[in-house]
MIKEGU-431259 format. One record per atom (N, C-alpha, C): x, y, z. Coordinates in steps of 0.001 Angstrom, whole numbers, padded with zeros to 6 digits, always signed. Atoms other than C-alpha are relative to their C-alpha. Layout:
residues N
XYZ ...
This chain:
residues 397
+000659+001117+000563 +014987+046185+035737 +000453-001356-000279 -000573+001570+000045 +014762+042294+035823 -001279-000735-000931 +001120+001030+001079 +012987+039589+033284 +000067+000913-000877 -000009-000672+001762 +012502+040403+029506 -001261+000904+000120 +000757-001390+000072 +011000+044045+028852 -001342-000716-001165 +001118+000047+001356 +007727+043827+026816 +000476+000728-000919 -000412-000172+001427 +008177+044029+023397 -000947+001680-000438 +000332-001229+000478 +008006+047723+021918 -000705-000142-001362 +000436+000429+000992 +006761+045914+018965 -001443-000568-000043 +001138+000778-000158 +003324+045034+017863 -000044-001509-000513 -000648+001182+000008 +002857+041557+018369 -000942-000890-001223 +000949+000782+001493 +001503+039116+015003 +000570-001365-000121 -000423+001109+000045 +001494+035380+014381 +000885-000062-001401 -000866+000318+001142 +004068+033848+011570 -001242-000116-001180 +001196+000203+001096 +001883+033527+008253 -000086-001076+000016 +000560+001272+000259 -000004+030392+007369 +000581-001202+000576 -000570+000916+000442 +001877+027912+006336 +001334-000183+001047 -000857+000212-001126 +004647+028716+008947 -000227-000571+000920 +000775+000605-001045 +002116+027969+011669 +000739-001556+000043 -000189+001382+000098 +002462+024456+010390 +001390-000880+000270 -000834+000127-000012 +005896+024739+010032 +000823-000372+001288 -000360+000043-000882 +006596+025298+013271 -000291-001353+000982 +000778+001043-000748 +004139+022817+014810 +000800-001454-000426 -000994+001306+000239 +005987+020070+012651 +001556-000051+000428 -001098+000195-000728 +009156+021078+014264 -000027-000433+001402 -000077-000126-001786 +008103+020935+017914 -000586-001880+000046 +000382+001550-000069 +006578+017264+016954 +000918-000687-000445 -000767+000534+000313 +009210+015975+014999 +001566+000229+000263 -001038-000329-000159 +012489+017683+015749 +000418+000391-001068 -000253-000319+001082 +012879+018429+012212 -000595+000881-000937 +000505-001044+001166 +012715+021062+009393 -000918-000472-000794 +000517+000294+001595 +010047+020339+006794 +000698+000442-001180 -001203-000665+001115 +011791+020037+003727 +001254-000813-000151 -001084+000713-000166 +014404+018332+005153 +000501-001598-000581 -000046+001332+000571 +015832+015077+003884 -000959-001517+000791 +000589+000821-000674 +013328+011913+004870 -001291+000593+000681 +001341-000874-000266 +010119+014612+005457 -000560+000118-001413 +000966+000278+001055 +007262+014702+003444 -000841+001605-000175 +000284-000768-000152 +006595+018158+002836 -001292+000833-000872 +001085-000406+000318 +003100+018624+001753 -000876+001022+000427 +000321-001255+000065 +002071+021483+003329 +000625+001290-000319 -000423-000990+000615 +004420+023724+001625 -000244+000137-001636 -000024-000515+001125 +004468+025845-001399 +000902+000155-000922 -001120-000351+000871 +007576+025247-003235 +000123-000939-000919 -000227+001246+000565 +008635+023375-006235 +001024-000578-000023 -001502+000264+000277 +011198+021366-007468 +001107+000679-000203 -001178-000992+000683 +014423+023022-007923 +001099-000681-000563 -000872+000479+001198 +015984+020410-010078 -000744-000007-001010 +000677-000247+001642 +015033+020086-013554 -001341-001419-000171 +001149+000713+000126 +011617+018409-014204 +000217-000696-001054 -000090+000882+001218 +011500+015456-016581 -000266+000602-001351 +000201-000636+000813 +012011+016874-019607 -000015+001630-000145 +000194-001336-000484 +012439+020537-018320 +001981+000621-000476 -001499-000794+000232 +015595+023074-018900 +000929-000295+001203 -000726-000058-001095 +018748+022966-016908 +000109+001142+001096 +000065-001048-000790 +018748+025021-013936 +001507+000142+000863 -001226+000261-000315 +021659+026793-013019 +000484+000336+001473 -000506+000017-002046 +023889+026353-009545 +001106+000957-000263 -001230-001192-000364 +026316+029416-010321 -000265+000683-000958 +000392-000907+000581 +025966+032660-011781 +001467+001100-000020 -001745-000983+000101 +029132+035113-013101 -000612+001040+000287 -000134-001453+000104 +029536+038469-012096 +001008+000635+000372 -001495-000686-000568 +032008+041126-011187 -000078+000898+001042 -000051-000902-001089 +033151+043331-008753 -001260+001271+000004 +000934-001086+000081 +031154+046044-010091 -001876-000436+000632 +001140+000569-000625 +027896+043795-009347 +000004-000148+001540 +000055-000250-001378 +028790+044215-005690 -000476+001033+000389 +000544-001215-000193 +027795+047568-005592 -001555+000023+000086 +000997-000066-000625 +024633+048641-004121 -000943+000008-001898 +000889+000502+001099 +021653+047424-006588 -001111+001363-000590 +001121-000779+000777 +019344+049727-009163 -001323-000111+000564 +001281-000078-000604 +016352+050813-007381 -001347-000353-001049 +000595+000392+001346 +014883+050504-010838 -000229-001510-000132 -000014+001645+000454 +015753+046955-011006 +001237+000151-001001 -001231+000476+000748 +018634+045326-012956 -000331+000346-002110 +000316-000074+001441 +018648+046761-016812 -000440-001708-000911 +000575+001591+000851 +018856+043217-018107 -000952-001045+000439 +000728+000686-000417 +016425+041676-016127 -001305+000707-000216 +000858-000777+000407 +013992+044501-016769 -000631-000211-001501 +000354+000232+001483 +014272+043993-020770 -000037-001455-000133 +000640+001230+000567 +013907+040251-020593 -001095-000216+000518 +001542+000117-000772 +010519+040623-018350 -000395+000680-001474 +000876-000767+000901 +009346+042867-021484 +000170-000913-001170 +000120+000917+001093 +010580+040505-024220 -001019-000978+000383 +001196+001411-000372 +008553+037626-022276 -000960-000037-000293 +001044-000621+000242 +005701+039635-022246 -000579+000001-001046 +000476-000099+001200 +005635+040559-025473 -000088-001221-000720 -000405+001232+000727 +006812+037047-026922 -001270-001105+000360 +000745+001066-000230 +004224+034916-025098 -001407+000567+000418 +001575-001167-000206 +001107+037735-024569 -000079+001036-000537 -000013-001261+000249 +001788+040191-026805 -000035+001359+000628 +000295-001201-001259 +001998+042927-024077 +000559+001409-000462 -000039-001725+000371 +002197+046751-024796 +001082+000346+001078 -000677-000679-001386 +004973+047137-022016 +001562+000684-000435 -001461-000331-000504 +008341+049090-021334 +000784-000505+000561 -000456+000461-001436 +010902+048605-018857 -000598+000933+000991 +000810-001117-001203 +009091+051625-017179 -000911-000864+000677 +001151+000822-001264 +006378+048955-015904 +000033-000847+000260 -000267+001073-000676 +008148+046894-014317 +000793+000702+000963 -000996+000117-001181 +009431+046894-010551 +000586-001307+000617 -000488+001673-000495 +011399+044231-009407 +000295+000144+001971 +000102-000078-002025 +010816+043205-005524 +001026-001119+000406 -000864+000823-000040 +012872+040572-003916 -001172-001229+000692 +000877+001052-000261 +010215+037854-004178 -001712+000905-000737 +001251-000586+000400 +006162+038389-005173 -000820+000937+001181 +000396+000017-000956 +005016+038550-001531 +000455+001767+000222 +000024-001769-000075 +006670+042416-001155 -000544+000626-001038 +001086-000997+001354 +005166+043530-004450 -001319+000077+000628 +001340-000162-000278 +001747+042552-003146 -000239+000647+001562 -000181-000994-001077 +002617+044084+000244 -000253+001407-000151 -000232-002077+000213 +003730+047718-000942 -001378+000116-000902 +001098-000724+001103 +000783+047481-003295 -001027+000327+000866 +000856+000012-001295 -001573+047036-000152 -000014+001361+000690 -000298-000798-001021 +000206+049501+001819 -000205+001112-000530 +000096-001312+000497 +000204+052516-000608 -001525+000178-000790 +000618+000049+000777 -002880+051682-001949 -001060+001393+000752 +000624-001123-000398 -005224+054884-001345 -001361-000068+000977 +000270+000476-000954 -007475+054638+001564 -001753-000141-000379 +001243-000154+000687 -010763+055512-000315 -000598-001423-000957 +000213+000854+000560 -010398+052223-002275 +000076-001517+001076 +000749+001187-000922 -012148+048804-000559 +000414-001122-000875 -000490+001498+000695 -010526+045360-001164 -001347-001298-000168 +000597+001433+000338 -012381+042281-002588 +000903-001181+000076 -000925+000979+000215 -010860+039240-001823 -001152-001303+000092 +000615+001788-000134 -012070+035421-002207 -000359-000452+001629 +000044+000360-001184 -013395+033917+001052 +001172-001723+000255 -000822+001086-000356 -010714+030931+000298 +001262+000715-000810 -000607-000423+000902 -007496+032119-000755 +001519+000319+000513 -001389+000163-000588 -003386+032364-000472 +000123+000709+001604 +000077+000170-001280 -002803+032745+003211 +000519+001499+000467 -000963-000991-000667 -000335+035735+003608 -000989+001542-000643 +000623-001520+000615 -003081+038327+001581 -001151-000163+001590 +000676-000358-001361 -004936+037846+005339 +000812+000936+000840 -001328-000704-000717 -001749+038596+007106 +000100+001871-000552 -000496-001213+000621 -000970+041637+004833 -001989+001177+000384 +001966-000554-000250 -005368+043072+004895 +000045+000489+001609 +000195-000006-001272 -004999+042454+008627 +001099+000912+000857 -000959-001306-000449 -001498+044444+009463 -000204+001289-000199 -000085-001435+000320 -002350+047416+007321 -001591+000410+000019 +000665-000181-000319 -005820+047368+008590 -000659+000622-001289 +000595-000203+001237 -007319+047361+005214 -001465-000259-000368 +001622+000380+000128 -011240+047480+004621 -000303-001006-000948 +000302+000785+001313 -012103+044518+002646 -001488-000994-000075 +001071+000724+000283 -015321+042567+001628 +000193-001530-000627 -000001+001496+000941 -015578+038728+001001 -000971-000103-001034 +000980+000489+001288 -016761+037275-002268 +000237-001608+000440 +000524+001207-000834 -018251+033963-001122 +000810-000796-001276 -000612+000545+000629 -015722+031082-002393 -000036-001610+001075 +000327+001381-001041 -016845+027541-000776 -000774-000901-001040 +000535+001568+000941 -018541+024302-001407 -001062+000199-000848 +001776-000203+000916 -021806+025846-002401 +000266+000311-001505 -000244-000292+001246 -020171+027233-005441 +001091-000830-000662 -001295+001268-000177 -017303+024464-005252 +001119+001167-000780 -001380-000972-000040 -014801+027221-004942 +000340+001078-001330 +000337-000071+001356 -015594+028711-008308 -000637+001443-000211 +000892-001381+000181 -016802+032581-007920 +000299+000102-001418 +000161-000722+001464 -017547+034299-011120 +000161+001587+000108 -000443-001318-000427 -016866+037976-011913 -001193+000556+000498 +001354-000549-000474 -020986+038548-011315 +000297-000226+001561 -000131-000095-001556 -019915+037801-007704 +000591+001093+000478 -000584-001433+000104 -017514+040533-007576 -000838+001064+000123 +000746-001445+000457 -019738+042955-009195 -001284+000214+001174 +001118-000233-000947 -022541+042285-006608 +000561+000494+001697 -000374-000234-001395 -020562+043270-003576 +000983+001091-000339 -001207-001087+000247 -018373+045991-005336 -000320+001694+000226 +000593-001161-000121 -018618+049545-003949 +000787+000886-001283 -000397-000940+001517 -017729+052520-006396 +001353+000157-000104 -001357-000110+000303 -013977+052342-005580 +000316-000806+000474 -000060+001177-000271 -013074+048878-005476 +001464-000467-000164 -001316+001137+000504 -009676+046642-005727 -000187-001390+000372 -000432+001286+000145 -009284+043196-006438 +000697-000440+000381 -000728+000716-000581 -007108+041047-004825 +000060-001416-000141 +000054+001041+000653 -006888+037842-006706 +000893-000891-000235 -001061+000717+000503 -004297+035012-006895 -000687-000805-001451 +000750+000832+000988 -005038+033070-010468 +001549-000539-000855 +000412+000990-000840 -004077+030227-010745 -000509+000048+001533 +000529-000298-001449 -005741+030239-007050 +000989-000944+000557 -000418+000169-001073 -003655+029648-004076 -001184-000415+000852 -000377+001072+000026 -004944+027065-002648 -000979-001435-001313 +000976+001070+000988 -007902+025564-005090 +000605-000596-001523 -000930+000740+001519 -005755+025563-008452 -001464+000867-001154 +000913-000604+000821 -009001+027307-009879 +000388+001377-000958 -000647-000668+000709 -008194+029104-012853 -000856+000987-001053 +000243-001313+001212 -009295+032476-015070 +000852-000025-001134 -001086-000152+001142 -008406+032609-018500 -000824+000213-001045 +000575-000636+000567 -009434+033741-021613 -001228+001075+000105 +000929-001383-000028 -012709+035787-022112 -000433+000235+001734 +000344-000644-001486 -013256+035268-018084 +000990+000931+000404 -001677-001239-000522 -009600+036773-017376 -000593+001215-000672 -000049-000993+000455 -010320+039250-019590 -001210+000922+000464 +000933-001129-000413 -013635+040485-018591 +000367+000139+001276 -000651-000290-000982 -012175+040552-015088 +000911+001134+000192 -001452-001039+000468 -008652+042620-016158 -001488+001186-000164 +000876-001308+000393 -011866+045088-018183 -000550+000264+001253 +001096-000155-001547 -013979+045013-014558 +001119+001213+000644 -000774-000874-001159 -010710+046297-012609 +000743+001321-000719 -000346-000815+000488 -009601+048620-015692 -001066+001242-000111 +000962-001158-000061 -012711+050728-015171 +000444+001046+000743 -000175-000820-001205 -012671+054157-013544 -000371-000037+001035 +000151+000531-001523 -012497+054058-010125 -000060-001272+000386 -000697+001519-000416 -011281+050444-010004 +001173-000435+000209 -001063+000387-000195 -008356+048574-009390 +000522-001610+000285 +000321+001882-000478 -007364+045102-009166 +001459-000455+000223 -001170+000648+000093 -004002+042926-008340 -000607-001592-000505 +000302+001286+000758 -003785+039624-010345 +001540-000753+000829 -001108+001041-000573 -001147+037110-008478 +000162-001102-000782 -000161+001322+000701 +000305+034960-011074 +001090-000652+000382 -001365+001015-000570 +003266+033094-009274 -000393-001284-000866 -000087+001052+000647 +001724+029927-010728 -000428+000002-001653 +000158-000264+000992 +001424+031091-014015 +000453-001406-000926 -000165+000902+001174 +003351+028302-015874 -000685-001430+000315 +000560+000770-000416 +001158+025927-014019 -001284-000533-000284 +001039+000039+000618 -001551+025889-016342 -000432-000827-000833 +000041+000683+001018 -003125+023027-017720 -000695+000303-001211 +000081-000586+000418 -003400+023767-021257 +000793+001286-000731 -000670-001668+000407 -002559+027395-023275 -000047+000873+001626 +000163-001130-001065 -001142+029725-020100 -000534+001237-000645 +000420-001434+000054 -002626+032955-019723 +000588+000429+000955 -000250-000699-000933 -002107+036027-018140 -000789+001224-000281 +000891-001137-000360 -003655+039146-017055 +000658+001318-001359 -000616-001005+000367 -001290+041003-018955 -000313+000255-001632 +000680+000402+001553 -002748+039598-022616 -001131+001105-000039 +001178-000907+000511 -005801+041947-021870 +000400+001472+000519 +000051-001163-000481 -004199+045169-020919 +000785+000824-001410 -000760-000993+000844 -003259+047171-024166 +000567+001210+000232 -000204-001270-000329 -003080+050148-022426 +000365+000139+001298 -000298+000288-001890 -001489+049397-018830 -000331+001294+000628 -000236-000857-000299 -000647+053018-018445 -001692+000677+000380 +001274-001051-000648 -004544+054172-018132 -000657-000895+001048 +000603+000889-000913 -005028+051289-015916 +000288+000129+001390 -000596+000465-001458 -004609+050631-012107 -000216-001551+000379 -000347+001176+000211 -003947+047172-012931 +001101-000620+000473 -001379+000322-000260 -001181+045394-011215 +000252-001688-000126 -000499+001578+000525 +000292+042156-012507 +001345-000711+000619 -001231+000585-001042 +002519+040285-009896 +000548-001219-000161 -000763+000757+000468 +004828+037753-010732 +001298-000588+000813 -001178+000354-000843 +008163+035581-009367 +000324-000505-000861 -000827+000950+000169 +010782+033338-010421 -000316-001093+000749 +000393+001510-000811 +009750+031086-007475 -000265-001082-000582 +000873+001035+000317 +007624+028903-009021 +000109-000636-001372 -000153+000466+001734 +007698+028544-013095 +001349-000046+000013 -001490-000085+000737 +011484+029277-013401 +000797-001078+001628 -000144+001045-001300 +011662+026769-009585 +001539+000569+000635 -001116-000466-000251 +014359+029070-008163 -000591+000811+001365 +000318-000665-000919 +012561+030114-004860 +000793+000758+000933 -001215-000695-000630 +015782+031040-003161 +000880+001173-000597 -000883-001235+000795 +017027+033777-005786 -000958+001126+000721 +000983-000914-000827 +013841+035865-004170 +000113+001354-000859 +000140-001075+001142 +013113+037856-007333 -001076-000288-000237 +001289-000202+000638 +009756+038869-008144 -000268+001599-000469 -000175-001224+000636 +008095+041608-010009 -001505+000578-000104 +001317-000889+000109 +005248+044092-010341 -000272+000595-001522 +000045-000886+001209 +003930+045091-013882 -001177+000686+000134 +001157-000769-000238 +001592+048038-013771 +000339+001333-001106 +000182-000988+000601 +001164+051541-015394 +001559+000845+000745 -001570-000766-000097 +004677+053941-015672 -000283+000609+001730 +000381-000442-001362 +002669+055963-012685 +000406-000628+001267 -000265+000969-000758 +002573+053439-010402 +001429-000852+000456 -001775+000437-000173 +006309+051949-010884 +000743+000796+000714 -000727-001285-001119 +007506+055426-010112 -000346-000359+001153 +000273-000183-001332 +006057+055226-007002 +000784-001340+001004 -001065+000674-000319 +007481+051418-006347 +001712+000185+000066 -001300-000173-000061 +010800+052432-007429 +000442+001085+001395 -000321-001005-000714 +010792+055180-004923 -000071-000443+001453 +000018+001042-001088 +009812+052823-002210 +001545-000679+000051 -001435+000477-000455 +012892+050690-002980 +001305+000872+000108 -001321-000691-000486 +015280+053781-002757 +000030+000151+001329 +000242-000026-001068 +013831+054271+000477 -000203-001267+001261 -000100+001036-000565 +013148+050840+001872 +000325-001173-000017 +000082+001573+000128 +014323+047944+000101 +001572+000135-000452 -001324+000145+000543 +017661+049226-001632 +000272-000967-000859 +000087+000935+001018 +016979+047159-004571 +000157-001266+000177 +000073+001634-000149 +017087+043500-005118 +001766-000227-000426 -001007+000586+000127 +020507+041606-005032 +000286-000329-001560 -000265+000143+001637 +022306+041536-008494 +000272-001335-000409 -000246+001460+000767 +023489+037940-008898 -001304-000705+000046 +001550+000257-000081 +019712+037067-008458 -000410+000470-001093 +001095-000445+001182 +018394+039205-011018 +001172-000332-001291 -001261+001016+001113 +021689+038161-013533 -000694-001363-000196 +000057+001162+000316 +020772+034838-013346 -001743-000010-000440 +001525-000207+000477 +016725+035269-013444 +000180+000258-001249 -000488-001078+001278 +017739+037525-016569 +000106-001134-001055 -000201+000958+001157 +019089+034465-018564 -001037-000892-000095 +000966+000925+000075 +016693+032240-017463 -001373+000127-000988 +001030-000078+000899 +014016+033934-019153 +000011+000668-001526 -000034-000246+001489 +015156+034104-022646 -000960-000916-000751 +001056+000667+000233 +012659+033310-024757 -000052-001721-000248 +000291+001441+000339 +013522+029683-026011 +000206-000605+001340 -000195+000863-001291 +014877+028634-022408 -001580+000198+000454 +001226-000192-000743 +011302+030122-021195 -001079-000953-000847 +001204+000832+000304 +009119+028278-023572 +000420-001521+000187 -000466+000904-001009 +011150+025305-022366 -001124-000813+001119 +000313-000131-001074 +010457+025676-019251 -001790-000057-000100 +001549-000060+000146 +006507+026540-019868 -000485-001690-000284 +000403+001209+000079 +005821+023465-021298 +000805-001370+000644 -000603+001310-000784 +008150+020984-019278 -000888+000251+001462 +000731+000215-001001 +006517+022403-016258 -001439-000239+000352 +001287+000619+000286 +002814+022202-017771 -000622-001204-000064 +000264+001721+000253 +003264+018479-018567 +000330-000555+001039 -000198+000924-000867 +005054+017554-015825 -000889-000072+001527 +001253-000310-000742 +002683+019209-013104 -001302-000612-000017 +001666+000510+000528 -000478+018221-014902 +000084-001096-000020 -000071+001189-000416 +000578+014683-014740 +000132-000216+001427 -000053+000017-001320 +001423+015032-011276 -001510+000075+000878 +001165-000381-000235 -001839+016745-010763 -001250-001013-000103 +000875+001271+000693 -003742+013887-012521 -000077-001060+000704 +000297+001626-001005 -002471+010791-010527 -000076+000492+001214 +000306+000068-001821 -002331+012269-006794 -001377+000026-000062 +001703+000373+000039 -005996+013130-007933 -000656-000854+000141 +000281+001644+000212 -006755+009537-008741 +000229-000638+001369 -000287+000816-001329 -005196+008268-005506 -000979+000999+000906 +000574-000853-001326 -006593+011176-002968 -001645-000821-000628 +001276+000564-000100 -010241+010159-004607 -000285-001081+000297 -000069+001485-000134 -009496+006732-004357 -000034-000670+001740 -000235-000054-001246 -008929+007317-000518 -001516+000560+000917 +001415-000584-000174 -012475+009334-000339 +000247+001552+000586 +000178-001417-000158 -011131+012708-000421 -000955+000521-001094 +001024-000499+000839 -013754+014976-002016 +000734+001164-000692 -000622-001054+000874 -011801+016856-004712 -000728+001089-000562 +000900-001544+000573 -012717+020829-005627 +001146+000540-001068 -000948-000480+000655 -009346+021129-007380 -000335+000463-001554 -000194-000572+001226 -008956+023265-010732 +001137-000388-000777 -001249+000578+001197 -006313+023050-013518 +000953+000917+000052 -001483-000657-000245 -003516+025141-012180 +000676-000057+001517 -000649+000586-000954 -001231+025183-009685 +001028-001377+000431 +000036+001263-000787 +000205+022373-007550 -000011-000495+001125 +000470+001159-000797 -002157+021367-005338 -001153-000685+000119 +001694+000649-000441 -005260+019439-004193 -000440+000785+000904 +000802-000600-001121 -007583+021314-002403 -001247-000769+000083 +001190+000950-000290 -010311+018683-000847 -000473-000044+001320 +000651+000274-001406 -012518+017777+002014 +000497-001504+000287 +000023+001262-000365 -011582+015097+004072 -001225-001052+000236 +000937+000987+000084 -013285+011501+004178 -001187+000520+001548 +000562+000458-000873 -015720+010586+007178 -000037+001462+001145 -000263-001383-000795 -015500+014320+008751 +000987+000276+000876 -000982+000211-000699 -012327+014067+009892 +000557+001564-000460 -000681-001408+000309 -010587+017798+010346 +001377-000098-000365 -001446-000151+000116 -007445+019107+009095 +000884-000050+000882 -000805+000063-001477 -005887+019452+012655 +000427-001544+000152 -000819+001466+000068 -006435+015877+013163 +000712-001070-001128 -000880+000568+001592 -005142+014675+009752 +001494+000290+000457 -001494-000112-000274 -002129+016565+010666 +000827-000289+001204 -000362+000496-000841 -001675+015247+013912 +000569-001525-000413 +000106+001282+000093 -001880+011860+012435 +001073+000044-000673 -000711+000056+001003 +000581+012791+009523 +001491+000427+000548 -001447-000345-000510 +003268+014010+011687 +000780-001213+000437 -000568+001343-000313 +003978+010531+013053 +000897-000539-001157 -000551+000585+001337 +005117+009647+009323 +000863+001254-000032 -000910-000994+000241 +007149+013055+009353 -000720+000592-001521 +000683-000196+001450 +004589+014353+006730 -001185+001035+000743 +001172-001082-000811 +001881+017530+007036 -000422+000651-001291 +000961-000941+000939 -000704+019410+004964 -000173+001390+000500 +000185-000944-000675 -001777+022758+005142 -001462+000044+000390 +001367+000063-000224 -005210+022929+006844 -001099+001190-000480 +000790-001133+000646 -007845+024676+005334 -000428+001527+000747 +000349-001090-000844 -008569+026978+007971 +001073+000874-000302 -001152-001118+000188 -005491+029015+007038 +000143+000452-001281 +000420-000863+001434 -006983+029978+003635 -000891+000252+000379 +001205-001403-000242 -009934+031575+005294 +000002+000879+000457 -000151-001290+000226 -009996+034907+004592 -000767+000563+001358 +001188-000568-000995 -012520+035411+007612 +000717-000696+001386 -000447+000137-001123 -010245+033293+009975 -000718-000684+001179 +000817+000209-000845 -012921+031417+011730 +000349-001386+001152 -000885+000917-000386 -010361+028805+012980 -001228-001154-000020 +000676+001301+000081 -012314+025248+014294 -001418+000312-000444 +001468-000335+000586 -015768+026767+013561 -000104+000240-001865 +000123-000680+001766 -014677+027888+009454 -000493-001500-000279 +000913+000908+000480 -016625+025668+007345 +001276-000876-001030 -001160+000655+001040 -012996+024888+005540 +000798-000533+001252 -000819+000901-001175 -011722+022930+009086 -000079-001268-000784 -000346+001464+000551 -012309+019744+007186 +000645+000122-001612 -000429-000025+001258 -010724+020835+003780 +001769+000273+000438 -001446-000247+000386 -006935+020672+003052 +000747+000523-001321 -000686-000071+001319 -004432+021986+000498 +001469-001060+000251 -001155+000951+000019 -002182+019148-000449 +000840+000087-001132 -000489-000479+000433 +000856+020322-001906 +001145-001257-000882 -000978+001221+000527 +002772+017954-004718 +001099+000726-000760 -001042-000896+000380 +005063+020879-005636 +001477-000449-000131 -001095+000341+000310 +007960+019596-004547 +000470-001502+000017 +000333+001378+000091 +007610+015991-004924 +000428-000604-001621 -000411+000301+001041 +009416+014141-007671 -000766-001231-000385 +000770+001325+000257 +007871+010973-009614 +000248-001378+000942 -000452+001450-001030 +009784+008466-007239 -000895-000135+000941 +000566+000123-001320 +007953+009334-004325 -001590-000182+000234 +001293+000282+000090 +004431+008857-005298 -000512-001216+000531 +000983+001187-000778 +003579+005312-003693 +000456+000176+001545 -000307-000233-001466 +005559+006061-000606 -001290+001344+000523 +001044-000920-000475 +003452+009221-000434 -001474-000534+000280 +001526+000745+000098 +000096+006999-001122 +000018-000582+001185 +000119+001045-001063 +001155+004697+001336 -000539+000798+001902 +000254-000964-001525 +001351+007421+004326 -001054+000540+000039 +001424-000653-000025 -001967+009099+003143 -000830-001111+000329 +000541+001340-000688 -003696+005541+003430 +000046-000173+001207 -000388+000430-001514 -002149+004835+006844 -000728+001072+000895 +000250-001449-000250 -002999+008480+007732 -001617-000441+000383 +001782+000210-000203 -006734+008110+006831 -000641-001171+000501 +000411+000864-000447 -007135+005121+008359 -001035-000831-000557 
């Protein structure tokens, strides 16, 4: 046989952000995020301390016994630290049997959707986190779109979900939303949790950006006094708020029955998560340090959101950004498409995430989001602001 054989595997594209990373590499010869590039398309935070924030560990101590296979249940010290964290900040009624550990947040989300019983129908907003689309399509999950577009300022209400919800519905929602930063909290969040906790319903709240809320941070966990009586899943990770994406540590909070299934899955398919990473994250979650980090992250990124927002508005961007996360969600001026904008930005070794990749209907160039961009200020230090704005001004023309 000559030449390359056809793959025995089903073909699928990379996750949306990586489409831009690869295009950027082709155009510049550099990987986005390396020295001298401007990674406005990427969703990672600073991995050095933010102003006024706690130190971030650059080493971790472990013993020979920590080199053995990790527990499929998760490390005891990390599980205990998470229980203490959610009790301290949200008054949660949890035990260590309510938490499963994953190698980041995305595997927890994917596993939940993979094992979702077939009678459940997914409800997802029109504008959402790019890997949700990949997971739904690869897993063949039936789903209904909840309108989230300029007509409602990308701020759908619970009523919009209720209008399209079948008897067995499963809500998938990032909160704060990636890419828009729109955040449900307080009574609005409680009502959503109560809806997902009803008999025959379920829901997943992706709280990767929990720390990045302006004002008091909130969590769906606060509104789950009896989580074991529900099919509500709360997903988070050390990636964003703890500023350690490279540790690849995430978790799912859910009923004991559902967590048992995740632990069974870990024993079959994951083999657990690296113990050194779990040890490091457990120490970072100590209540005093967590309190310090929550305050510093909220204040630093709130200031960044405000000043980049002013600059983008002055350049003619139409902002729809909420008050969470570390993105600006905006429409480009003068009908420019995000694809055209990136072609211009590549010349400055910069890039944004096009709105089309956040379109859960994947309508390509015909998408109403084709002129929208997600601008990430997550990895940006305070010193880069002036040069960032100068590049944006030149690219807008």
